[in-house]
Structure formats: C-alpha cells, structure tokens
Backbone bond lengths (Angstrom), bond angles and torsions (degrees), N, CA, C in turn:
res aa  C-N    CA-C-N  psi(-1)  N-CA   C-N-CA  omega(-1)  CA-C   N-CA-C  phi
1 X - - - 1.466 - - 1.523 110.34 -
2 X 1.364 114.63 -41.28 1.454 119.51 -179.67 1.526 110.42 -62.89
3 X 1.359 115.71 -40.51 1.458 119.89 179.57 1.520 110.94 -65.74
4 X 1.338 117.02 -40.37 1.465 120.89 179.50 1.524 110.83 -62.73
5 X 1.358 116.49 -41.23 1.469 120.10 177.75 1.521 110.58 -62.52
6 X 1.346 115.23 -39.81 1.458 119.56 -179.41 1.520 111.27 -65.46
7 X 1.334 116.65 -40.25 1.463 120.88 179.08 1.521 110.38 -65.61
8 X 1.352 115.51 -42.61 1.464 120.00 178.93 1.523 110.51 -59.64
9 X 1.350 115.90 -40.73 1.464 120.38 178.23 1.528 110.13 -63.57
10 X 1.324 115.97 -39.79 1.463 121.30 177.51 1.526 110.87 -59.88
11 X 1.328 116.13 -42.90 1.464 120.94 179.59 1.523 111.33 -67.16
12 X 1.338 116.57 -37.77 1.466 120.30 177.94 1.523 110.74 -61.38
13 X 1.342 116.21 -39.02 1.463 120.58 178.00 1.528 110.36 -63.27
14 X 1.330 116.36 -40.67 1.462 120.54 178.64 1.523 111.20 -62.04
15 X 1.341 116.07 -43.84 1.462 120.10 179.93 1.526 111.05 -64.46
16 X 1.337 116.15 -39.71 1.461 120.23 179.88 1.525 110.52 -64.94
17 X 1.335 116.69 -40.11 1.464 120.55 178.03 1.526 111.39 -62.70
18 X 1.338 115.94 -40.42 1.465 119.99 178.55 1.523 111.08 -65.84
19 X 1.341 117.18 -38.38 1.462 121.05 178.62 1.526 110.15 -64.42
20 X 1.357 116.77 -45.12 1.458 120.70 -179.86 1.526 110.99 -63.22
21 X 1.335 115.21 -39.53 1.461 119.23 179.42 1.519 110.62 -62.54
22 X 1.335 116.56 -42.33 1.463 121.30 179.81 1.521 110.45 -63.07
23 X 1.355 117.19 -44.05 1.466 120.97 179.13 1.522 110.82 -63.41
24 X 1.340 115.68 -39.23 1.460 120.10 -179.54 1.521 111.22 -63.70
25 X 1.339 116.37 -39.87 1.462 120.17 179.90 1.522 111.14 -65.64
26 X 1.346 116.90 -36.33 1.463 120.68 179.45 1.525 110.48 -67.08
27 X 1.352 116.47 -41.80 1.461 121.19 -177.78 1.530 111.61 -67.40
28 X 1.317 116.55 -39.81 1.464 119.16 -175.65 1.516 112.37 -72.76
29 X 1.336 116.67 -30.48 1.465 120.58 178.65 1.504 111.01 56.76
30 X 1.337 116.19 -124.76 1.461 120.56 -177.08 1.523 112.64 -98.11
31 X 1.338 117.87 6.57 1.458 119.94 -178.59 1.507 110.36 -67.85
32 X 1.318 116.62 144.88 1.457 122.69 -178.22 1.515 109.29 -104.29
33 X 1.331 116.27 135.53 1.453 122.36 173.80 1.522 108.21 -79.48
34 X 1.351 117.06 152.53 1.450 119.73 179.32 1.522 110.32 -58.96
35 X 1.324 115.73 -36.39 1.461 119.78 175.77 1.518 107.54 -87.98
36 X 1.341 117.28 117.82 1.461 120.76 -174.18 1.514 112.27 -61.69
37 X 1.341 118.49 -23.03 1.453 120.60 -178.47 1.518 111.94 -76.24
38 X 1.298 117.14 -9.88 1.456 120.59 -176.94 1.506 113.28 -63.09
39 X 1.332 117.82 -27.95 1.462 120.74 -178.09 1.521 112.15 -97.51
40 X 1.353 117.36 1.47 1.446 120.51 -178.16 1.523 110.61 -104.17
41 X 1.319 115.64 156.34 1.452 120.99 174.96 1.520 108.82 -64.39
42 X 1.324 116.97 130.33 1.444 119.97 177.28 1.525 109.31 -75.31
43 X 1.341 118.30 139.83 1.468 120.57 -179.36 1.520 111.10 -65.18
44 X 1.310 115.46 149.47 1.458 121.10 177.97 1.524 109.42 -87.64
45 X 1.311 115.50 153.13 1.460 120.74 -175.21 1.522 111.36 -88.76
46 X 1.326 115.97 128.34 1.462 121.21 175.70 1.526 109.17 -66.97
47 X 1.322 115.76 135.91 1.459 120.88 -179.28 1.513 113.98 94.55
48 X 1.352 116.83 -11.67 1.461 120.48 179.27 1.529 110.36 -93.47
49 X 1.343 115.11 163.05 1.467 121.18 -179.65 1.532 110.56 -105.25
50 X 1.325 114.88 139.33 1.461 122.76 177.15 1.523 108.27 -138.97
51 X 1.334 115.53 160.35 1.460 118.67 171.37 1.526 108.24 -81.64
52 X 1.330 116.23 129.72 1.461 122.10 -176.66 1.526 109.12 -123.59
53 X 1.337 115.86 135.42 1.463 120.24 177.82 1.524 109.40 -82.77
54 X 1.316 115.34 121.32 1.456 120.74 179.83 1.531 110.53 -82.61
55 X 1.328 116.09 176.38 1.464 120.77 -176.45 1.522 112.77 -65.26
56 X 1.355 117.16 -21.62 1.468 120.13 178.56 1.527 111.88 -92.33
57 X 1.361 116.91 13.55 1.467 124.28 178.84 1.521 113.63 70.06
58 X 1.327 118.39 12.40 1.462 120.67 172.98 1.526 108.53 -89.91
59 X 1.330 115.91 153.97 1.461 121.55 179.34 1.518 108.64 -104.72
60 X 1.335 115.66 137.43 1.459 119.48 -177.87 1.522 109.01 -145.95
61 X 1.345 117.68 141.68 1.466 119.37 177.24 1.522 110.80 -66.18
62 X 1.328 116.03 135.20 1.466 120.89 -177.75 1.522 109.60 -142.67
63 X 1.317 115.33 151.30 1.460 121.57 177.64 1.525 109.65 -96.29
64 X 1.343 116.27 136.02 1.459 121.04 175.74 1.527 108.29 -79.07
65 X 1.327 116.66 117.80 1.458 121.39 -176.76 1.526 112.22 -96.62
66 X 1.334 116.85 -41.16 1.467 121.30 -174.98 1.524 109.27 -157.79
67 X 1.324 115.89 164.20 1.466 120.94 176.40 1.527 109.30 -133.68
68 X 1.333 116.50 155.17 1.458 121.41 177.61 1.522 108.81 -155.46
69 X 1.331 115.74 163.89 1.458 120.66 176.12 1.518 108.60 -103.94
70 X 1.323 116.36 124.53 1.460 122.20 179.26 1.525 108.71 -89.84
71 X 1.327 116.52 108.17 1.470 120.89 -177.46 1.520 111.95 -64.93
72 X 1.329 116.60 -34.12 1.464 120.30 -178.72 1.523 111.26 -67.73
73 X 1.329 116.23 -47.81 1.464 121.23 -179.12 1.523 112.47 -86.58
74 X 1.335 116.58 -11.59 1.469 123.19 -178.63 1.529 111.34 54.50
75 X 1.316 114.85 51.80 1.460 120.89 177.34 1.528 109.28 -156.75
76 X 1.341 114.58 160.19 1.456 119.47 176.78 1.520 109.79 -81.32
77 X 1.330 115.26 145.55 1.454 121.95 176.69 1.524 108.82 -125.42
78 X 1.323 115.38 156.06 1.456 121.07 -178.94 1.521 109.82 -123.60
79 X 1.334 114.70 135.18 1.463 120.07 177.65 1.519 107.70 -91.31
80 X 1.328 116.71 120.97 1.466 120.81 -172.75 1.525 111.22 -121.07
81 X 1.327 114.33 147.73 1.471 121.67 172.73 1.517 107.92 -115.32
82 X 1.337 116.43 119.60 1.457 121.63 179.84 1.520 109.23 -76.26
83 X 1.322 115.94 122.33 1.460 121.31 -176.08 1.524 111.48 -57.57
84 X 1.334 115.44 129.55 1.452 120.99 176.33 1.512 114.76 85.33
85 X 1.342 117.56 -1.94 1.459 121.05 -178.36 1.528 110.81 -109.18
86 X 1.331 116.01 156.09 1.452 121.82 178.58 1.525 110.47 -60.28
87 X 1.336 116.59 146.24 1.465 121.21 -177.02 1.524 113.11 -64.50
88 X 1.311 117.65 -16.50 1.465 118.52 178.79 1.526 111.41 -66.36
89 X 1.353 117.00 -18.00 1.461 121.02 178.38 1.529 112.54 -90.54
90 X 1.352 117.40 -1.97 1.462 120.05 173.82 1.525 108.35 -58.97
91 X 1.330 115.99 145.57 1.467 118.03 -177.14 1.516 111.71 -156.49
92 X 1.337 115.20 162.93 1.460 122.42 172.48 1.525 108.29 -88.95
93 X 1.319 116.38 128.58 1.461 120.30 -179.38 1.525 109.43 -128.70
94 X 1.340 117.86 148.22 1.466 120.51 176.34 1.524 110.67 -72.88
95 X 1.321 115.66 163.30 1.468 121.30 -177.46 1.520 111.78 -58.65
96 X 1.336 117.73 -32.03 1.458 121.22 -176.20 1.518 114.69 -65.43
97 X 1.330 118.10 -15.09 1.464 120.84 -179.80 1.527 112.53 -96.10
98 X 1.336 116.22 6.72 1.463 120.23 -176.90 1.520 109.67 -120.65
99 X 1.340 116.92 129.73 1.464 120.52 175.86 1.529 109.91 -68.60
100 X 1.331 115.74 147.18 1.461 120.42 -174.37 1.522 113.04 -71.36
101 X 1.331 117.04 -35.75 1.461 120.53 -176.51 1.519 111.26 -80.96
102 X 1.324 115.14 142.11 1.456 119.54 176.57 1.524 110.02 -65.72
103 X 1.326 114.62 152.07 1.464 120.06 178.80 1.519 108.48 -108.51
104 X 1.332 116.01 124.26 1.461 121.41 -179.29 1.520 109.69 -80.44
105 X 1.331 116.21 116.11 1.462 120.45 -177.14 1.521 112.94 -84.48
106 X 1.326 117.57 0.79 1.464 120.18 177.74 1.521 109.82 -126.45
107 X 1.310 115.83 143.11 1.459 122.58 175.82 1.520 107.92 -136.11
108 X 1.331 115.93 120.19 1.458 119.64 179.01 1.513 112.77 61.76
109 X 1.353 116.09 32.96 1.456 119.79 179.41 1.507 114.26 82.48
110 X 1.341 117.87 -3.10 1.458 121.62 -179.92 1.520 109.98 -109.29
111 X 1.333 115.69 141.55 1.459 120.07 178.43 1.518 109.54 -76.91
112 X 1.340 115.98 133.44 1.461 121.09 179.62 1.522 109.59 -67.69
113 X 1.310 115.92 140.03 1.460 121.47 177.46 1.522 109.45 -68.30
114 X 1.354 118.65 113.93 1.465 120.71 -176.66 1.515 113.74 -72.39
115 X 1.350 117.80 -8.83 1.460 119.58 179.73 1.519 111.75 -70.95
116 X 1.340 117.46 -16.59 1.458 120.74 178.43 1.526 108.57 -72.40
117 X 1.316 116.99 137.50 1.465 121.82 -173.01 1.517 110.12 -118.03
118 X 1.352 115.94 146.33 1.455 121.31 177.88 1.519 109.10 -109.16
119 X 1.330 116.79 129.82 1.467 121.05 -178.48 1.526 110.75 -102.63
120 X 1.325 115.80 155.08 1.459 122.84 -177.46 1.527 110.96 -83.01
121 X 1.397 117.19 117.97 1.482 119.33 179.42 1.527 111.83 -152.48
122 X 1.324 126.26 67.79 1.459 124.21 -11.93 1.521 111.94 -84.90
123 X 1.367 117.84 -15.72 1.462 119.98 -177.04 1.521 110.47 -100.82
124 X 1.307 117.38 -66.05 1.458 121.42 179.40 1.513 108.63 -142.64
125 X 1.298 117.26 135.16 1.461 121.77 179.38 1.518 109.53 -97.77
126 X 1.313 115.16 173.35 1.452 119.66 174.72 1.517 110.42 -64.00
127 X 1.305 115.13 159.50 1.455 120.62 177.96 1.512 109.99 -62.26
128 X 1.343 115.76 131.19 1.455 118.34 177.94 1.521 109.34 -64.11
129 X 1.311 115.05 138.18 1.461 119.31 -176.14 1.512 111.02 -69.98
130 X 1.337 115.72 146.47 1.454 122.73 177.49 1.514 108.63 -103.53
131 X 1.309 116.95 129.45 1.461 119.97 178.58 1.522 108.25 -85.94
132 X 1.329 116.32 84.74 1.456 120.36 -175.73 1.515 112.69 -69.07
133 X 1.338 116.72 -21.18 1.450 118.82 -178.04 1.525 112.10 -87.56
134 X 1.334 116.73 -4.21 1.452 119.78 -178.53 1.522 109.66 -87.31
135 X 1.316 116.94 125.06 1.450 121.40 -179.28 1.528 109.61 -98.61
136 X 1.331 115.65 138.17 1.457 119.75 176.87 1.525 108.80 -125.27
137 X 1.301 115.95 152.43 1.454 120.37 179.98 1.523 109.91 -78.75
138 X 1.324 115.75 166.97 1.461 120.55 179.81 1.531 110.92 -62.91
139 X 1.332 116.11 -39.90 1.467 119.97 179.03 1.529 111.54 -65.46
140 X 1.357 116.04 -39.30 1.464 119.91 178.44 1.524 110.82 -63.89
141 X 1.336 116.58 -40.45 1.462 120.45 179.18 1.530 110.58 -65.17
142 X 1.338 116.62 -43.71 1.456 119.49 178.87 1.524 110.70 -62.21
143 X 1.334 116.49 -41.91 1.466 120.56 179.08 1.527 110.39 -64.41
144 X 1.344 116.94 -41.69 1.468 121.35 178.08 1.522 110.29 -60.90
145 X 1.348 116.95 -44.89 1.458 120.80 -178.79 1.523 111.75 -64.58
146 X 1.347 116.97 -37.77 1.461 120.67 179.64 1.525 111.13 -67.54
147 X 1.344 116.07 -44.67 1.467 120.63 -178.49 1.521 110.94 -64.51
148 X 1.344 116.56 -39.88 1.466 121.27 -175.97 1.523 113.02 -96.59
149 X 1.340 116.39 9.07 1.468 122.28 175.82 1.530 111.84 57.58
150 X 1.341 116.36 40.48 1.460 120.51 178.29 1.521 108.95 -78.28
151 X 1.310 116.87 125.58 1.455 121.15 -176.31 1.518 110.74 -93.56
152 X 1.334 116.12 142.70 1.457 120.85 177.03 1.524 109.69 -64.83
153 X 1.333 116.24 144.47 1.455 120.15 174.18 1.522 108.53 -81.86
154 X 1.338 116.42 162.46 1.461 119.63 178.46 1.523 111.10 -61.59
155 X 1.344 116.84 -30.94 1.464 120.89 -179.83 1.526 111.61 -65.20
156 X 1.338 116.67 -25.99 1.464 120.94 -179.56 1.528 112.38 -84.52
157 X 1.339 117.35 -7.02 1.463 121.44 179.90 1.523 109.92 -100.11
158 X 1.337 116.34 159.24 1.460 119.05 172.52 1.526 107.94 -73.13
159 X 1.346 119.01 157.19 1.470 122.17 -173.05 1.529 114.26 -54.46
160 X 1.344 117.16 -41.09 1.468 120.00 -178.72 1.520 111.23 -65.80
161 X 1.337 115.84 -46.31 1.464 120.35 179.05 1.520 110.97 -62.50
162 X 1.344 116.38 -41.33 1.467 120.81 -179.75 1.525 111.12 -62.19
163 X 1.351 117.14 -42.23 1.466 121.03 -179.94 1.527 111.07 -64.90
164 X 1.333 116.48 -43.33 1.463 120.37 178.49 1.522 111.50 -65.64
165 X 1.333 115.91 -38.55 1.463 120.54 -179.70 1.528 111.03 -65.95
166 X 1.338 116.76 -39.53 1.463 120.70 178.64 1.533 110.67 -64.21
167 X 1.327 116.16 -43.55 1.466 120.10 179.37 1.526 110.72 -64.00
168 X 1.328 115.95 -43.76 1.469 120.60 179.03 1.528 110.90 -62.98
169 X 1.322 116.35 -40.21 1.464 120.59 -178.26 1.517 111.51 -64.79
170 X 1.347 117.16 -38.95 1.460 120.31 179.95 1.524 111.26 -64.42
171 X 1.333 116.42 -38.80 1.463 120.63 -177.68 1.527 111.24 -71.25
172 X 1.322 116.00 -38.21 1.476 120.67 -172.75 1.528 112.19 -111.89
173 X 1.329 116.20 28.15 1.466 120.56 -169.58 1.524 113.62 -64.21
174 X 1.313 117.37 -41.52 1.466 120.77 -173.34 1.525 110.64 -110.12
175 X 1.320 115.63 124.96 1.467 122.26 176.59 1.527 107.54 -100.10
176 X 1.323 116.57 107.49 1.460 119.89 -178.02 1.525 112.06 -83.43
177 X 1.324 117.08 -34.17 1.467 120.85 -178.24 1.522 108.92 -82.74
178 X 1.325 117.06 108.33 1.466 122.22 -178.03 1.523 112.45 -78.91
179 X 1.321 116.32 -36.05 1.461 119.61 -174.64 1.523 109.71 -156.09
180 X 1.319 114.46 162.71 1.459 120.56 177.69 1.521 109.02 -130.58
181 X 1.312 115.15 153.23 1.463 121.50 171.31 1.513 106.23 -111.14
182 X 1.330 116.70 116.31 1.457 121.15 177.95 1.522 107.74 -132.95
183 X 1.313 116.05 116.67 1.457 119.70 -172.48 1.520 109.76 63.79
184 X 1.317 116.52 -133.37 1.472 119.78 179.76 1.521 112.72 -93.65
185 X 1.332 116.88 8.98 1.458 120.68 -176.39 1.526 111.76 -108.89
186 X 1.334 115.15 132.96 1.461 121.09 168.41 1.522 106.37 -103.15
187 X 1.331 117.05 122.78 1.458 121.97 -170.59 1.519 110.25 -123.33
188 X 1.336 117.18 131.54 1.461 122.01 173.09 1.525 109.38 -72.94
189 X 1.315 116.80 135.17 1.464 120.96 179.53 1.526 110.44 -89.68
190 X 1.330 115.92 165.91 1.463 120.98 -177.95 1.525 113.12 -113.09
191 X 1.330 117.18 -37.04 1.460 119.37 -169.99 1.529 112.14 -137.12
192 X 1.320 114.38 167.70 1.464 123.17 174.92 1.530 110.10 -65.34
193 X 1.331 116.02 143.73 1.462 121.58 172.75 1.527 108.20 -137.01
194 X 1.336 118.05 136.55 1.478 121.13 -172.55 1.529 114.56 -79.18
195 X 1.326 116.67 56.45 1.465 120.19 171.95 1.533 108.83 -65.61
196 X 1.337 119.01 155.75 1.470 120.67 173.38 1.529 110.22 -50.98
197 X 1.328 116.49 145.55 1.466 121.00 -168.83 1.520 113.79 -54.79
198 X 1.333 117.77 -39.74 1.468 119.21 -177.64 1.527 112.04 -66.13
199 X 1.335 116.76 -18.73 1.468 121.39 176.21 1.527 110.87 -103.17
200 X 1.320 116.06 -38.37 1.462 121.04 -175.12 1.507 114.62 -67.80
201 X 1.341 118.08 -13.73 1.464 120.75 179.60 1.520 112.28 -101.63
202 X 1.315 117.59 7.08 1.462 121.29 176.18 1.526 109.71 -81.15
203 X 1.320 116.93 147.52 1.465 119.54 177.77 1.528 111.33 -75.19
204 X 1.346 116.66 -22.27 1.463 120.31 178.92 1.522 109.83 -143.87
205 X 1.328 115.61 137.44 1.458 121.48 173.91 1.524 109.65 -114.01
206 X 1.322 114.78 147.21 1.462 121.98 176.04 1.520 106.97 -108.93
207 X 1.338 117.18 124.43 1.460 121.57 -172.83 1.526 110.34 -125.35
208 X 1.336 115.73 129.21 1.464 120.60 175.62 1.525 108.35 -70.20
209 X 1.310 117.19 124.77 1.461 120.01 -175.96 1.524 113.08 -73.83
210 X 1.326 117.33 -8.61 1.463 120.57 -178.31 1.529 112.32 -100.84
211 X 1.335 118.07 -51.83 1.467 120.46 -179.11 1.528 112.47 -99.89
212 X 1.338 117.16 -9.68 1.472 125.04 177.38 1.527 113.74 68.79
213 X 1.313 117.65 16.19 1.465 120.58 172.93 1.520 108.22 -64.25
214 X 1.348 116.73 137.92 1.462 121.04 -178.71 1.523 110.39 -111.43
215 X 1.331 115.35 144.52 1.463 121.98 -175.03 1.522 110.87 -137.36
216 X 1.331 115.78 154.99 1.465 121.09 -179.09 1.515 113.00 -88.52
217 X 1.339 116.89 -28.71 1.465 120.72 -171.60 1.521 111.58 -116.86
218 X 1.323 115.68 145.58 1.459 120.43 179.18 1.528 111.01 -64.62
219 X 1.330 117.03 -38.82 1.466 119.05 -178.39 1.528 110.96 -64.57
220 X 1.341 116.67 -35.42 1.469 120.12 176.26 1.521 110.16 -65.91
221 X 1.323 114.83 -39.74 1.468 120.61 179.38 1.529 110.66 -64.51
222 X 1.334 117.01 -45.38 1.464 120.77 -179.49 1.532 110.95 -61.91
223 X 1.317 115.30 -42.03 1.467 119.13 179.05 1.529 110.30 -64.97
224 X 1.338 115.81 -44.76 1.468 119.80 -179.84 1.526 111.06 -59.59
225 X 1.331 117.34 -43.80 1.466 120.51 -177.59 1.530 111.62 -65.40
226 X 1.328 116.30 -27.14 1.471 118.98 177.90 1.525 111.75 -77.51
227 X 1.345 116.68 -18.57 1.458 121.19 -177.20 1.533 113.10 -107.19
228 X 1.331 117.81 -24.95 1.469 121.44 -174.82 1.531 110.42 -66.48
229 X 1.328 115.75 130.12 1.468 120.69 -178.33 1.528 112.62 -98.48
230 X 1.346 116.92 -5.13 1.461 120.03 -179.97 1.525 109.89 -72.31
231 X 1.315 116.17 140.35 1.461 120.59 173.45 1.528 111.91 -135.65
232 X 1.327 115.87 9.78 1.460 121.73 177.87 1.523 108.26 -161.31
233 X 1.329 118.63 163.31 1.464 120.02 177.87 1.527 111.31 -62.46
234 X 1.336 115.30 158.45 1.463 119.52 173.20 1.530 108.16 -70.38
235 X 1.312 117.00 177.05 1.458 119.24 -179.53 1.514 111.52 89.01
236 X 1.327 115.54 -160.36 1.465 119.51 -175.93 1.522 110.96 -121.20
237 X 1.315 114.65 144.50 1.462 120.58 176.98 1.532 108.03 -77.93
238 X 1.334 116.94 123.77 1.465 120.46 -177.20 1.522 112.34 -113.01
239 X 1.331 116.96 -7.27 1.469 118.87 -179.21 1.519 109.20 -156.94
240 X 1.334 115.24 141.21 1.467 119.55 172.59 1.522 109.08 -149.59
241 X 1.325 114.58 135.08 1.461 121.25 172.88 1.516 107.81 -147.00
242 X 1.317 116.27 116.81 1.459 119.76 -177.19 1.515 110.51 62.14
243 X 1.321 115.87 -124.07 1.471 120.67 -179.48 1.526 112.75 -95.43
244 X 1.331 117.81 5.74 1.464 121.39 -178.43 1.523 111.12 -103.93
245 X 1.323 115.64 136.28 1.465 121.83 177.71 1.520 109.61 -135.23
246 X 1.332 115.94 151.27 1.460 122.18 174.68 1.526 108.16 -123.26
247 X 1.341 115.30 130.41 1.458 121.64 178.66 1.521 109.48 -113.23
248 X 1.331 116.27 138.34 1.464 121.80 175.03 1.522 108.50 -100.83
249 X 1.340 115.82 124.96 1.463 121.26 -177.53 1.522 108.68 -123.52
250 X 1.311 117.08 127.33 1.464 122.93 178.80 1.529 108.88 -87.50
251 X 1.335 116.46 122.87 1.458 120.63 -179.14 1.513 113.54 -62.24
252 X 1.322 117.45 -25.37 1.464 120.88 178.89 1.520 111.03 -74.17
253 X 1.323 116.36 -37.87 1.467 120.72 -177.45 1.530 112.72 -81.71
254 X 1.318 116.42 -27.00 1.475 120.58 -175.54 1.533 109.03 -134.14
255 X 1.316 115.02 64.49 1.466 121.92 -171.66 1.527 112.65 -62.90
256 X 1.325 117.76 -49.95 1.470 120.97 -176.15 1.523 110.98 -63.58
257 X 1.321 116.80 -43.28 1.469 120.45 179.21 1.526 110.46 -59.37
258 X 1.332 117.42 -45.59 1.468 120.97 -177.93 1.526 111.55 -69.44
259 X 1.324 117.56 -34.80 1.469 120.37 175.11 1.526 110.42 -63.83
260 X 1.323 116.61 -43.26 1.467 120.33 177.79 1.523 111.23 -63.03
261 X 1.331 116.30 -37.22 1.459 120.75 177.66 1.527 110.78 -63.60
262 X 1.334 117.16 -41.97 1.469 121.26 179.82 1.524 111.69 -68.21
263 X 1.323 117.16 -39.37 1.467 120.41 177.45 1.521 110.68 -63.38
264 X 1.319 116.41 -40.32 1.463 121.08 176.99 1.526 110.63 -63.37
265 X 1.328 116.93 -45.15 1.465 120.70 -178.72 1.521 111.90 -64.31
266 X 1.339 117.45 -33.66 1.470 120.79 -177.57 1.524 111.73 -64.02
267 X 1.307 118.28 -23.49 1.466 121.06 177.53 1.524 111.97 -64.05
268 X 1.338 116.92 -15.66 1.461 121.12 -176.64 1.525 112.87 -124.68
269 X 1.331 116.81 3.67 1.464 121.68 178.33 1.518 108.77 -126.67
270 X 1.331 116.55 129.30 1.461 119.81 -177.45 1.524 111.47 -75.39
271 X 1.319 116.99 -55.58 1.461 121.18 -174.83 1.530 110.96 -102.42
272 X 1.311 115.27 71.62 1.470 121.12 175.91 1.519 108.14 -119.60
273 X 1.331 117.47 126.80 1.464 120.71 -175.06 1.524 113.49 -111.54
274 X 1.330 117.79 -10.32 1.464 120.31 179.51 1.527 109.51 -86.52
275 X 1.359 115.74 107.24 1.462 120.03 177.77 1.530 111.08 -120.90
276 X 1.334 115.81 -55.77 1.458 120.46 -168.13 1.533 113.86 -113.28
277 X 1.317 117.89 -29.20 1.464 120.94 -179.00 1.524 109.58 -85.42
278 X 1.320 115.67 72.08 1.467 120.85 -171.77 1.527 113.32 -96.57
279 X 1.318 117.93 -10.20 1.464 120.68 -173.37 1.529 114.21 -59.32
280 X 1.344 120.29 -35.37 1.472 119.46 -179.32 1.528 113.80 -77.04
281 X 1.333 118.41 2.15 1.460 120.72 -170.94 1.527 112.95 -115.21
282 X 1.327 114.11 151.11 1.460 122.99 167.55 1.523 107.88 -106.94
283 X 1.312 116.56 137.69 1.461 121.87 -178.73 1.526 109.02 -114.59
284 X 1.326 115.20 135.08 1.465 121.18 179.94 1.528 107.99 -116.84
285 X 1.319 116.27 113.78 1.461 122.07 -169.91 1.525 110.01 -110.15
286 X 1.329 114.90 121.62 1.464 121.26 177.84 1.524 108.98 -88.96
287 X 1.323 116.45 130.18 1.467 121.59 -178.68 1.526 110.93 -129.29
288 X 1.324 114.38 150.53 1.458 121.08 169.91 1.527 107.00 -103.88
289 X 1.324 116.00 125.44 1.466 120.67 -171.40 1.523 110.83 -104.63
290 X 1.335 115.65 133.64 1.461 121.11 171.54 1.525 108.22 -136.52
291 X 1.312 117.38 -168.02 1.468 120.55 -175.53 1.531 112.91 -67.50
292 X 1.346 116.69 -18.02 1.462 120.05 -178.69 1.523 112.38 -88.00
293 X 1.333 117.58 -24.91 1.454 120.29 -178.74 1.517 111.91 152.17
294 X 1.344 115.42 -167.91 1.468 122.18 -179.84 1.524 109.03 -101.23
295 X 1.332 116.81 116.43 1.463 122.55 -175.01 1.531 109.62 -100.88
296 X 1.334 116.13 126.67 1.466 120.97 -176.70 1.526 111.05 -64.40
297 X 1.335 115.35 131.13 1.463 122.03 176.33 1.526 110.38 -108.57
298 X 1.330 117.05 -39.09 1.459 121.68 -179.66 1.515 109.74 -176.53
299 X 1.345 116.08 179.81 1.460 119.04 178.88 1.519 110.40 -160.22
300 X 1.333 115.48 165.06 1.457 121.63 167.30 1.522 107.10 -139.81
301 X 1.325 117.03 167.36 1.460 120.30 -179.77 1.517 109.73 -138.63
302 X 1.308 115.20 159.64 1.465 120.45 174.15 1.515 108.74 -144.98
303 X 1.324 114.68 149.23 1.452 119.46 176.76 1.520 108.61 -74.61
304 X 1.308 116.75 140.04 1.459 120.31 -177.19 1.526 110.74 -59.65
305 X 1.327 115.59 133.47 1.465 123.34 178.71 1.526 113.51 67.39
306 X 1.339 116.33 12.44 1.462 120.18 176.66 1.517 109.06 -126.31
307 X 1.348 115.30 179.52 1.455 119.87 -177.66 1.525 110.84 -68.42
308 X 1.309 115.79 160.70 1.458 122.60 -178.30 1.521 110.40 -71.27
309 X 1.327 116.70 139.61 1.459 122.72 176.58 1.519 107.75 -121.68
310 X 1.318 118.14 118.60 1.468 120.57 179.46 1.507 109.89 -80.01
311 X 1.338 116.70 147.41 1.466 123.13 -179.58 1.520 109.66 -123.82
C-alpha cells in the first residue's frame, strides 16, 4: 500500500510538471529565448525510464533503448522496451507519446512491479489496484504471462540460459524494421533481422512475395513487380491439394532465395540462427495458389540426411 501511494505521488508530480509546462508555453507565446534550444523539446536520455503511452492508450514504464530521425514524418522517434513485457512488443514511438519527466523504477530500495498499468484519464490515472489476496494456480499464471507477453526475468532462468539470453539480447536489441509490405499485406514485425545495413535500418521494407527480393522504396517495389516473372517459389512442387501447394527448395541450388527466406522469417522469430549458411538445408514452402500465383503461407526446413527441423 505504501509503495502504491508513493507511485501515485510520483504520477501526480508528472501531471503537475506537464501542467506547468503547458502554462509556460502559453505565457511565452512567440517570444524567443536567447538560447535557441529553449523553445525545442529536450532530447530524452537513452537508458532512462519514462512513462510511455501504448497503442491501447494505457501508460506503462519503458526504457529508452535508441533514437532515430524519421525522414518521412520529419521527427525524432524513440525505441522503447516496456518493462516486464516480451521484447517483441518493443517499438518506435514519437516524442508525443512519452512523458517528459523520468520515471523512477525504484521506491524505498525496491523495484516497482512493472505489471502495474497506468490508464489515460485524460493524462494518467491512479495505479490500478492489485488483488494481493487473490490466489492463482501455476497454470493460470503461465497462461496469463503468455497472453500478456510477460517475459521471464534473468533471475527466473538458470545461469547458463541467462548468460546466453543477455548476449542474444545485446546483439538483437534494436528492431529498426517496423513493418513489411509483402504482396497485398502490410505486416508488423516482431524482432530484429540481420538485413544489410542500408536495408536493415529502414522503418519499412518492400518484399516481392514471389522471389523474396527486398527493397527500401515503394517505387522500386512497384517497378520490380511489373518486371518480375516469378509466380511461384523456385524448386519443385512436391504436393498439392485444392489451393494448397508445397515446394521443396534446395539451399545449395537456390542460395540467395533461401537466405532471403530466412531473413524474412527472422523478423518473426526471436531465437533463429540460420540466416546465411543455407546450403546444407532443404526448405519446404507452403503456398496458397490462386490465378495470380503461389503466395507463401509458411515453411519449415531440415538438414539434408538428418531429421526435420521446424522453423
């Protein structure tokens, strides 16, 4: 209860700061400060915690991981990790969704429980109450964590797993590609994928659904689609039933295609290590077929002469 009161007080301070800032902006009007930065938003500090408004209009403490300038929107964006949530929910957000004041993640030497959520009413509501007397089973807790994408802490892992997870997190910490356009679908991505830097740092990639060539610009994509003669995966069709087909593709014979397939898959898989060394593998690609061609639905792979490995 004491911690909840302290957090509520912290939120009240944030609201008061926002009110004062608004009043200050009204008073200053069009007057210029001697320091030109006085009228601009001050940059946020990487590594610090702030309250961030999520897409469902709830407020949650998040760590600033990285910053970038969005040429399309002509504004700076911040890459944030929501405390206690799976990294697949990390995202780039504009400055307007982040409160200016830092959020203290510790109270009285104890770390605040990040599972507590702040709702918009209209700025920040009181801390949602925790039913401490309510008991849940282990299965219910696991189901709750899966549904809400709650990530295990390092303390909950064995030492070896924790060390590997930390190393993996450092390598794949920032996901620059927010979404992809493949065929008629625009899809939000989940994880980092090691595309070449000039492509991997774009907020959106355009991908040909037939040959899997990736592009940075829509005009390049439109031109490519008018010229591309592919209408199905490379390799041979080994199964068909109704509108579904499966193609077998040898990584040795079609190296670039299989590498592109793995890079695409990595955008939706956290712990995937097969990117470029595709020659020892066979890929089995499931497609939905219509009058326009064979559209990729999913795939799995297996090492040649070994057991099947799903991807």
